[in-house]
C-alpha positions as CSV (number, residue, x, y, z in Angstrom):
1,M,90.5,-30.2,-18.4
2,E,91.9,-27.4,-20.5
3,L,95.0,-27.7,-22.7
4,V,97.3,-24.7,-23.1
5,F,99.4,-24.3,-26.3
6,S,102.3,-21.8,-26.5
7,V,102.1,-20.3,-30.0
8,T,105.0,-18.5,-31.7
9,Q,105.0,-16.8,-35.1
10,E,107.8,-17.9,-37.4
11,S,109.9,-15.4,-39.5
12,D,108.1,-16.6,-42.6
13,G,104.7,-15.7,-41.1
14,G,103.5,-19.1,-40.2
15,F,102.7,-20.3,-36.6
16,V,104.0,-23.1,-34.4
17,A,102.0,-24.4,-31.5
18,E,103.3,-26.6,-28.6
19,C,101.1,-28.0,-25.8
20,L,102.6,-27.2,-22.4
21,S,101.3,-30.4,-20.7
22,H,101.3,-33.1,-23.4
23,D,103.6,-34.0,-26.3
24,I,101.4,-32.3,-29.0
25,F,103.0,-30.1,-31.6
26,T,101.5,-28.6,-34.8
27,E,101.9,-25.7,-37.2
28,G,99.9,-23.7,-39.7
29,D,100.6,-21.0,-42.4
30,T,97.7,-18.9,-41.1
31,W,96.0,-18.4,-37.7
32,E,92.9,-20.2,-39.0
33,E,94.9,-23.1,-40.4
34,L,96.8,-23.4,-37.0
35,R,93.4,-23.5,-35.1
36,A,92.2,-26.3,-37.4
37,N,95.5,-28.2,-37.0
38,V,95.4,-27.8,-33.2
39,R,91.9,-29.3,-33.1
40,E,93.0,-32.2,-35.3
41,A,96.2,-32.8,-33.3
42,V,94.3,-32.8,-30.0
43,A,91.6,-35.2,-31.4
44,G,94.3,-37.5,-32.7
45,Y,96.2,-37.5,-29.4
46,F,93.1,-38.2,-27.3
47,F,91.5,-40.5,-29.8
48,D,90.9,-43.3,-27.2
49,Q,90.6,-41.1,-24.1
50,H,88.4,-38.4,-22.7
51,K,89.0,-35.2,-24.7
52,P,89.7,-31.9,-23.0
53,A,86.9,-29.4,-22.6
54,A,88.8,-26.5,-24.0
55,V,92.1,-25.6,-25.7
56,R,93.8,-22.2,-25.0
57,L,96.1,-20.8,-27.7
58,H,98.6,-18.4,-26.0
59,L,100.4,-16.3,-28.6
60,V,103.9,-15.5,-27.5
61,R,105.5,-12.5,-29.1
62,D,109.2,-11.9,-28.8
63,E,110.3,-8.4,-29.8
64,L,113.7,-6.8,-29.5
65,L,113.8,-3.0,-29.2
66,A,117.0,-1.0,-29.8
67,C,117.7,1.5,-27.1
68,A,120.5,3.4,-28.7
């Protein structure tokens, strides 16, 4: 099993991650902190169950371009 997290970057520079298939949310001030927090959140969520084989972090970037 692979979990997929949708990751967005906040205006303050931090990151927020939301699992697309389970109720797992976390955040981090840096990418490295986010990765560690995702691992911790997944381990906590699946503490008494079989853990997923992999976690995919999908960074979503929303950019608005002016056309005028």
